[in-house]
C-alpha positions in Angstrom: -0.2 -0.1 -0.1 1.6 3.4 -0.6 2.9 5.9 2.2 0.0 8.4 1.0 -3.0 5.9 1.3 -1.9 4.4 4.5 -1.2 7.9 5.9 -5.1 9.0 4.3 -6.7 5.6 6.1 -4.4 6.3 9.0 -6.0 10.1 10.2 -9.3 8.9 9.1 -9.2 6.4 11.6 -7.9 8.3 14.6 -10.5 11.2 13.4 -13.4 8.4 14.2 -11.8 7.0 17.2 -11.9 10.5 19.3 -15.1 11.5 18.0 -17.0 8.0 18.7 -15.0 8.3 21.8 -15.2 12.2 23.0 -17.0 11.6 26.2 -15.2 9.3 27.6 -12.2 11.6 26.9 -14.0 14.1 29.0 -12.2 15.4 31.8 -9.7 14.0 34.1 -8.8 11.2 31.7 -8.2 13.8 28.9 -5.9 15.6 31.0 -3.9 12.8 31.3 -3.7 11.2 27.9 -2.6 15.2 26.8 0.5 15.2 29.4 0.9 11.5 28.4 1.5 12.9 24.2 3.0 15.8 25.3 5.7 14.2 26.9 6.3 11.7 24.3 6.3 14.4 22.1 9.2 16.5 23.6 11.3 12.9 23.5 10.7 12.7 19.8 11.8 15.6 19.5 15.2 15.2 21.5 15.6 11.6 20.3 15.5 13.7 16.8 18.0 16.3 17.6 20.5 13.9 18.7 20.3 11.8 15.2 21.9 14.6 13.9 20.0 14.1 10.7 19.6 16.1 7.6 18.5 19.6 8.8 15.6 19.9 6.4 14.5 16.5 7.3 14.7 17.8 11.2 13.0 20.9 11.0 10.3 18.9 8.5 9.4 16.4 11.8 9.3 19.1 14.3 7.2 20.9 12.3 5.2 18.3 12.4 5.1 17.5 16.2 4.3 21.1 16.5 1.5 21.0 14.9 -0.1 18.5 15.0 1.2 16.5 18.3 -0.8 13.4 18.1 -0.3 12.9 14.2 3.0 13.7 14.5 3.5 11.5 17.5 1.6 8.4 15.3 3.7 9.4 12.3 7.0 9.2 13.9 6.3 5.3 15.0 5.6 4.5 11.1 8.2 6.5 10.0 10.4 7.9 11.7 12.4 5.8 14.0 16.5 5.6 12.5 17.5 3.6 16.1 15.0 0.6 15.4 15.9 0.4 11.5 19.4 -0.2 12.1 19.2 -2.7 15.1 16.8 -4.4 12.6 19.0 -4.4 9.8 22.4 -4.2 11.9 22.2 -8.9 11.5 21.7 -8.3 7.4 24.6 -5.7 7.6 27.0 -7.8 9.2 26.8 -10.9 7.5 26.4 -9.0 4.0 30.0 -7.7 5.1 31.5 -11.0 6.2 30.7 -12.6 3.3 31.7 -10.0 0.6 35.4 -10.5 2.9 35.3 -13.9 2.3 34.2 -14.4 -1.5 34.5 -11.0 -3.7 37.6 -11.7 -5.5 39.7 -9.6 -7.3 39.1 -9.5 -11.2 42.2 -11.3 -12.7 42.4 -8.3 -15.3 43.9 -5.2 -13.5 41.1 -2.3 -13.3 44.3 -0.4 -15.1 43.2 -1.6 -18.6 40.3 0.8 -18.7 40.7 4.0 -20.2 39.6 5.5 -16.7 40.3 9.5 -17.1 42.3 10.8 -13.9 39.3 13.1 -13.0 37.1 9.1 -13.2 39.7 7.7 -10.9 38.0 8.7 -7.4 34.4 7.1 -8.4 36.2 3.7 -8.8 37.3 4.1 -5.3 34.2 5.4 -3.7 32.5 2.8 -5.2 34.8 -0.2 -4.2 35.2 1.4 -0.8 31.5 1.8 0.1 30.0 -0.6 -2.0 32.1 -3.0 -1.4 31.7 -5.0 -4.8 35.0 -5.1 -7.3 35.3 -4.0 -11.2 35.3 -6.7 -13.3 36.7 -6.6 -16.5 35.9 -10.2 -17.5 31.8 -9.7 -17.8 29.6 -8.8 -20.6 26.8 -6.2 -20.6 23.9 -6.0 -23.2 21.0 -3.6 -22.7 17.5 -5.1 -23.2 14.7 -2.0 -24.2 11.3 -2.1 -23.2 9.5 -5.2 -21.9 9.2 -7.0 -25.2 12.9 -7.2 -25.1 13.2 -8.1 -21.7 11.0 -10.7 -21.5 11.9 -12.3 -24.8 15.8 -12.5 -23.1 14.7 -13.6 -19.9 12.4 -16.5 -20.5 14.9 -17.5 -23.5 17.6 -17.7 -20.5 15.3 -19.8 -18.2 14.2 -22.0 -20.7 18.2 -23.2 -20.4 18.7 -23.8 -16.9 19.9 -26.8 -15.9 21.0 -26.5 -12.0 18.9 -23.1 -10.5 16.7 -20.3 -11.2 17.3 -17.4 -8.6 14.5 -14.6 -8.8 13.8 -11.3 -6.2 11.3 -8.9 -7.8 9.4 -6.2 -6.2 6.2 -6.4 -7.3 5.0 -9.9 -9.1 1.6 -9.9 -10.2 -1.0 -13.2 -11.5 -1.5 -11.6 -15.0 -1.4 -12.8 -18.5 3.2 -12.6 -18.2 2.6 -13.4 -14.8 1.0 -16.5 -15.7 3.7 -17.4 -18.2 6.4 -17.3 -16.0 4.6 -19.4 -13.7 4.0 -21.8 -16.0 7.8 -22.2 -17.0 9.1 -21.9 -13.6 6.4 -24.8 -12.7 8.4 -27.0 -16.0 11.4 -26.4 -14.9 11.0 -27.2 -11.2 9.8 -30.7 -12.6 12.5 -30.9 -14.5 14.7 -30.7 -11.6 15.9 -26.9 -11.5 16.3 -25.2 -7.7 14.2 -22.5 -7.9 14.4 -19.5 -4.9 11.9 -16.8 -5.4 11.8 -13.7 -3.1 8.9 -11.3 -4.0 8.1 -8.6 -1.9 5.5 -8.5 0.8 4.4 -5.2 0.1 5.5 -4.3 -3.4 3.7 -7.9 -4.3 0.6 -7.3 -1.7 -2.2 -8.1 -4.5 -0.4 -11.1 -5.6 -3.0 -14.2 -5.6 -2.4 -16.6 -2.9 -3.3 -19.6 -5.9 -0.3 -18.6 -7.6 2.1 -18.6 -5.1 1.0 -22.1 -3.3 0.8 -23.2 -7.0 4.5 -22.7 -7.2 5.2 -23.9 -4.3 3.2 -26.9 -5.1 5.4 -27.3 -8.1 8.5 -27.3 -5.6 9.3 -23.7 -5.9 10.7 -21.8 -3.2 8.5 -18.6 -2.7 9.8 -16.4 0.4 8.2 -13.0 0.9 10.4 -10.3 2.0 10.0 -8.8 5.0 6.4 -9.4 6.0 4.1 -6.6 7.7 2.2 -8.1 11.0 0.1 -5.0 11.9 1.0 -2.2 9.0 -0.8 0.6 11.3 2.0 -0.3 14.1 5.0 -1.1 12.8 7.6 1.4 10.4 8.9 -2.4 8.5 6.0 -1.0 5.5 8.6 1.3 5.2 11.7 -0.3 3.9 10.7 -2.6 1.3 12.8 -4.8 -1.2 12.5 -2.9 -4.5 15.5 -4.7 -6.3 14.9 -6.7 -9.7 17.0 -9.4 -9.9 17.3 -13.5 -11.9 20.5 -15.1 -11.7 20.3 -18.6 -13.9 23.0 -20.9 -13.2 25.2 -18.3 -11.7 26.3 -17.9 -15.5 23.9 -15.3 -16.6 21.9 -12.4 -14.6 19.1 -9.7 -15.2 18.6 -6.5 -13.6 16.9 -3.5 -14.2 14.0 -1.7 -13.8 11.1 -3.9 -15.4 8.8 -5.9 -13.1 6.5 -9.0 -13.1 3.4 -7.4 -14.7 1.3 -6.7 -18.1 2.0 -2.9 -17.6 5.9 -3.6 -18.2 4.4 -5.0 -22.1 2.3 -1.4 -22.7 -1.2 -3.3 -21.7 -2.5 -1.1 -19.5 -5.0 1.4 -20.6 -3.6 4.2 -18.3 -0.5 4.2 -19.2 -0.4 2.9 -22.7 3.4 2.1 -23.7 5.5 1.7 -21.3 9.4 2.7 -21.7 11.8 1.1 -19.4 15.6 -0.3 -19.7 17.0 -3.7 -18.5 20.3 -5.0 -18.4 21.4 -8.9 -19.1 25.4 -9.6 -17.7 26.9 -12.4 -18.3 30.5 -13.2 -16.6 32.4 -12.7 -13.8 29.9 -9.9 -12.8 26.9 -12.4 -12.7 29.0 -13.6 -9.1 28.0 -10.0 -7.6 24.2 -10.4 -8.4 24.4 -13.4 -7.2 25.9 -12.3 -3.8 23.0 -9.7 -3.3 20.4 -12.6 -3.9 22.3 -15.2 -1.2 22.7 -12.4 0.9 18.6 -11.4 1.4 17.9 -14.8 0.7 19.4 -15.9 3.9 18.3 -12.7 5.9 15.0 -14.2 5.2 15.4 -17.8 5.2 19.0 -18.4 7.0 19.5 -20.7 4.7 23.4 -20.5 3.5 23.9 -20.8 0.0 28.1 -20.0 0.0 29.2 -22.7 -2.3 31.3 -23.2 -5.6 27.6 -24.2 -7.6 26.5 -20.9 -6.8 29.7 -18.4 -6.8 31.7 -20.3 -10.2 30.9 -17.7 -13.1 32.5 -18.1 -16.2 35.1 -15.5 -17.4 34.8 -13.3 -20.6 38.2 -11.6 -21.7 37.3 -9.8 -24.8 38.5 -6.7 -25.3 36.3 -3.5 -25.7 34.0 -5.4 -23.1 34.5 -2.4 -20.2 34.1 -2.1 -16.9 30.7 -3.8 -14.8 30.4 -3.4 -11.1 26.9 -4.5 -9.5 26.0 -2.3 -6.4 23.4 -2.6 -3.5 22.0 -0.3 -1.7 20.2 -0.4 1.4 18.9 0.7 4.8 21.0 -1.7 6.4 24.1 0.0 5.0 26.0 3.1 7.1 26.9 4.9 3.9 23.7 6.2 1.5 25.7 4.4 -1.0 23.7 4.3 -4.1 22.8 8.2 -3.6 26.6 8.8 -3.1 27.6 7.4 -6.1 25.1 9.3 -8.3 26.9 12.7 -6.5 30.1 11.3 -7.5 29.3 10.3 -11.4 27.0 14.4 -11.7 30.5 15.4 -10.3 32.8 13.8 -12.2 30.8 15.0 -15.6 33.0 17.4 -18.0 30.8 17.6 -20.7 27.4 15.7 -19.9 25.2 14.4 -17.8 21.9 12.8 -18.9 19.4 11.1 -16.2 16.4 9.2 -16.8 14.1 8.6 -13.8 10.5 8.2 -12.9 10.8 9.6 -9.7 12.4 12.6 -9.3 12.7 13.6 -5.6 16.3 14.5 -4.8 17.7 15.3 -1.8 19.5 19.2 -1.6 23.6 17.8 -2.4 22.0 16.3 -5.6 20.0 19.2 -6.1 22.7 21.4 -6.0 25.3 18.7 -7.8 22.8 19.0 -11.2 22.7 22.9 -10.8 26.1 23.7 -10.1 27.2 21.3 -13.2 24.4 23.0 -15.8 25.8 26.1 -14.2 28.9 25.6 -15.2 28.1 24.8 -18.8 27.6 20.9 -19.0 24.8 19.6 -21.1 22.4 18.7 -17.9 18.9 17.4 -18.8 16.6 15.7 -17.0 14.3 13.4 -18.9 10.9 12.7 -16.7 7.2 11.3 -17.2 4.6 13.4 -18.3 1.6 11.6 -16.9 1.5 11.3 -13.4 2.3 7.7 -11.9 2.1 8.7 -8.1 0.7 12.0 -7.8 2.8 13.2 -4.7 5.8 12.2 -6.2 4.8 13.7 -9.4 3.9 17.2 -8.1 7.1 17.0 -5.5 9.3 16.0 -8.6 7.6 19.2 -10.6 8.6 21.6 -7.8 11.9 21.1 -8.3 11.6 22.1 -12.1 11.8 26.1 -11.5 15.3 26.3 -10.2 16.7 23.5 -12.9 15.3 24.9 -15.7 16.9 28.8 -14.3 20.2 26.7 -13.6 20.6 25.2 -16.9 19.0 22.1 -16.7 16.8 21.1 -20.0 13.6 19.0 -19.0 12.0 16.8 -21.0 8.8 15.5 -19.9 8.5 12.0 -21.9 4.8 11.8 -23.6 4.7 8.6 -26.0 3.7 6.8 -22.7 5.1 6.4 -19.0 8.4 6.4 -18.5 10.2 3.8 -16.0 13.6 3.5 -17.2 16.6 4.5 -14.1 19.5 5.4 -15.7 22.2 8.1 -15.8 25.1 8.4 -18.5 27.7 10.8 -18.3 29.8 12.2 -20.6 29.2 9.1 -22.7 31.9 7.3 -21.0 30.1 6.1 -17.3 26.4 4.5 -16.9 24.4 3.3 -14.1 21.6 1.4 -14.8 19.5 -0.7 -12.1 16.5 -0.2 -9.8 17.1 2.9 -8.1 15.2 6.0 -9.0 17.0 9.6 -8.4 14.4 10.2 -5.0 14.7 9.8 -1.7 12.7 6.2 -1.2 15.9 5.0 -2.8 18.6 6.9 -1.3 16.9 6.2 1.8 14.7 3.2 2.6 14.5 0.8 -0.3 16.4 -2.0 -1.0 17.9 -1.2 -4.1 21.0 -2.7 -6.9 22.4 -0.2 -9.9 25.0 -2.0 -12.3 27.6 0.7 -13.0 29.2 0.8 -16.2 32.5 1.9 -17.2 33.8 2.3 -20.9 31.4 -0.5 -22.3 30.1 -1.1 -25.2 26.4 -0.7 -23.3 26.4 2.5 -22.8 26.7 4.1 -26.1 23.3 2.2 -26.5 22.2 4.1 -23.6 23.0 6.9 -25.5 21.2 6.3 -28.7 18.4 5.2 -26.5 18.2 8.5 -24.7 18.2 10.3 -28.2 15.0 8.6 -29.2 13.7 8.8 -26.1 14.2 12.9 -26.4 12.3 12.8 -30.3 9.0 11.6 -28.0 9.4 14.4 -25.5 8.8 17.7 -25.0 11.3 20.0 -23.9 10.1 22.0 -20.9 10.4 26.3 -21.0 11.1 28.5 -17.9 9.3 30.9 -18.7 6.2 29.1 -20.1 6.3 26.6 -16.8 6.4 29.7 -14.5 3.3 30.5 -15.4 1.4 26.8 -14.9 -2.1 27.2 -12.3 -1.6 28.4 -8.5 -3.6 25.3 -7.7 -0.6 23.1 -9.4 1.9 24.8 -7.4 0.1 25.0 -4.7 -0.2 20.8 -4.9 4.0 20.9 -6.0 4.5 22.6 -2.6 2.5 20.9 -0.2 3.6 17.8 -2.1 7.3 18.9 -1.4 6.9 19.3 1.8 6.6 15.7 2.3 9.9 14.7 0.8 12.4 14.8 4.0 9.9 12.8 6.3 10.4 9.9 3.7 
């Protein structure tokens, strides 16, 4: 369930309870209740101040607590508890670090083979230090454009599976493409292929129980990621697994923006054409993608699968392949890995920064980096959807457009359908493609995974896709955008105020 829907329902429920029990709360009991809430609000405000959050985030929380003590108190229980977040994921973080130290062997091919300019070297060092995954020069990648090409490639590789299939998805639907996947997985399970399927309990909350039971009956291990028992009393619902991963026989992997659903094939009447980007990986880098899956699997099941059967991908040594680095980000990590690497990519640019993101809600660091780059004469372009998916996020995104346009950022609104690609290309030499949007949820709350590409042939395919997308987009004009109606400006401002609370 979306955060906005939960908030509305929560406020309605609390309001109804207070109205129905109006007489009960009169007198001394109401006074005691008020004192308890006030003490709780003061205590929470003290804790938030000590956590040294970003100033905008701290001020936003204090404003909500001061203006609406009861609602603010409940909001904090659901969304704001950094301490419990850190405790909940500490076991996962400790295990992940131990696994990486043990199994992430350096590539046999020296990174010096990459034609990285001196100003790009810090990005490599940063990615390894905070992401802890090595760059592979013994891997091959290919960009998959949109649903038809992506699902065709996925099903072709699934048919070849002989030992195991690992899947990890945020959204799985029991529609036409979901049923096709189910039939193929059942077929492969009956052939003796070991299949493990990790699906997010919130992202896939509409998934039919019959769908799950059919797969389990056939021998597929279906495990929900982080089920939520009490949605309105736990902020666990806020930390979701947004990853989209497939690993087949440890030698081929898929990662990118597409979940399992008919809308990703353009079959949704509202969205129409669905513009998305995925990536297929072969060779050494598949080991990293496999490790990310196995770490998540262990977190939910306690099953350790760190054996050569799963972690011995074939190496591909061909000239011109470039470097590939799989990076996982999430609330279990000390550093905001994806955000820091986005920032480093942006600040390394000398010529161009092209960004595609369906949900653009940057924090102050990313926003400033983009504006400074544009003001410096770098070709900064943002490709965003013209049609809203989630209205609060859509209006929050547009609230940043005026200052970006004023700084010289070219903003393209995609008109052919819905844009869902999550891609960054810098100078036509570096790129990121994966599951992370350029928004605060991907930076702070979700479990994400991105492939960072260095001088690979796939980057040129991403550039060509960008050029094609620009043909189906409208470039915003600053003066014209400033004349949008007051009601739209108000919606943008209110939506933006909610951003630091995520």
